[in-house]
C-alpha positions in Angstrom: 0.1 0.0 0.1 1.3 3.4 -1.3 1.3 6.2 1.0 2.5 10.1 -0.1 4.8 12.0 2.1 3.2 15.2 3.5 5.0 17.9 1.1 6.6 21.2 2.3 6.6 24.4 -0.3 10.3 25.3 -1.4 9.4 29.0 -0.6 8.3 27.9 3.5 11.7 26.0 3.4 13.8 28.9 2.0 12.2 31.3 3.9 12.3 29.9 7.1 14.9 31.7 9.7 14.9 28.7 12.1 15.3 25.6 9.6 14.5 21.9 11.3 14.3 18.7 10.6 10.8 16.9 11.1 11.1 13.2 12.0 8.2 11.0 10.6 7.7 7.4 10.9 5.7 5.6 8.8 3.6 2.9 10.1 2.1 -0.2 8.1 -0.4 -2.2 9.6 0.8 -5.5 10.0 -2.8 -7.1 9.4 -3.1 -5.0 6.1 -6.8 -4.3 7.4 -5.8 -0.5 7.5 -3.8 2.0 5.5 0.0 3.0 6.2 0.0 6.5 7.9 2.8 8.7 8.9 3.8 9.6 12.6 5.6 12.0 14.8 6.3 8.6 16.8 8.2 5.7 16.2 6.0 3.9 18.6 2.1 3.7 18.5 2.1 3.4 22.5 4.2 6.8 22.5 1.8 8.4 20.3 -1.0 7.6 22.3 0.7 9.2 25.4 1.2 12.2 23.5 -2.3 12.4 22.3 -3.7 11.7 25.8 -1.6 14.4 27.4 -2.6 17.2 24.7 -6.0 16.5 25.3 -6.1 17.4 28.9 -5.2 20.9 28.0 -8.0 20.9 25.5 -11.3 22.8 26.8 -13.7 20.0 25.6 -12.5 16.8 23.6 -15.3 15.8 21.3 -14.8 11.7 20.5 -16.0 10.2 17.3 -16.0 6.6 16.2 -16.8 6.1 12.3 -20.0 4.0 11.5 -19.1 1.5 9.0 -23.0 1.1 8.5 -24.2 4.7 7.9 -20.6 5.8 6.6 -20.3 8.7 8.7 -18.5 10.0 11.7 -20.8 9.8 14.9 -20.2 10.9 18.3 -19.1 8.7 21.0 -18.4 11.0 23.8 -16.9 14.1 25.0 -14.9 15.5 27.8 -15.1 18.6 29.8 -11.9 20.0 30.9 -13.0 23.2 31.2 -13.1 24.8 34.6 -15.5 27.2 33.8 -17.5 25.0 31.9 -17.5 22.5 34.6 -18.9 25.3 37.0 -21.5 25.7 34.6 -22.6 22.2 34.1 -22.0 21.4 38.3 -24.8 24.3 38.6 -27.2 23.1 36.4 -27.0 19.7 36.8 -26.7 19.1 40.6 -30.4 18.1 41.1 -30.1 15.7 38.0 -31.6 12.2 39.8 -28.7 9.5 39.9 -26.2 11.4 38.0 -22.8 11.9 39.6 -20.6 13.7 37.0 -17.5 13.7 39.3 -17.8 9.7 39.0 -17.8 10.2 35.3 -15.3 12.1 35.4 -16.8 14.9 33.3 -17.2 12.3 30.2 -20.7 12.6 28.7 -21.9 9.7 26.1 -25.0 9.5 24.1 -28.2 10.2 24.3 -26.8 12.9 26.4 -30.2 12.7 28.7 -28.9 15.4 31.3 -28.0 17.8 28.8 -31.0 17.5 26.8 -33.5 17.9 29.6 -31.9 20.2 31.6 -30.7 22.7 28.3 -33.2 25.2 29.6 -30.7 26.1 32.9 -27.4 25.6 31.0 -27.7 28.9 28.7 -28.6 31.3 31.3 -26.2 30.0 33.4 -23.5 30.1 30.7 -24.2 33.5 30.3 -23.6 34.6 34.0 -20.9 32.9 33.9 -19.3 34.2 31.1 -20.2 37.7 32.1 -18.0 37.4 35.4 -15.3 35.7 33.5 -15.5 39.2 31.5 -15.9 41.3 34.3 -12.7 39.2 35.7 -10.6 39.7 32.5 -11.3 43.2 32.6 -10.4 44.0 36.3 -7.2 42.2 35.6 -6.1 43.9 32.2 -6.5 47.3 34.3 
């Protein structure tokens, strides 16, 4: 299975004042069930660790899985890492029966019933937190 390397335009390479070398490693599926791909990591386990580390700093991580029957990407879950968003969700969902978002580690999966049934309380709370955040930012900027 042939794969092509990502290309770099000559103009970019020449005009870059700090040239560097990027190493890419080609991973070929030994079972030939998936296409070859390029990675910055020589080991898949290192790539997985780097990805896990990166997503910790992302405010919201939206996970998808490809559904072969429908031939489209489908949401499998999303994780909330943002402290502001966690604060909003805590206030809005605190009375939702049988839900412990701390136990779920801020991970929501379909059918997202707590979010669907509590959506009326979400937007006003989000607006309030956003206003407070803007006020704090303005105070700090002064």
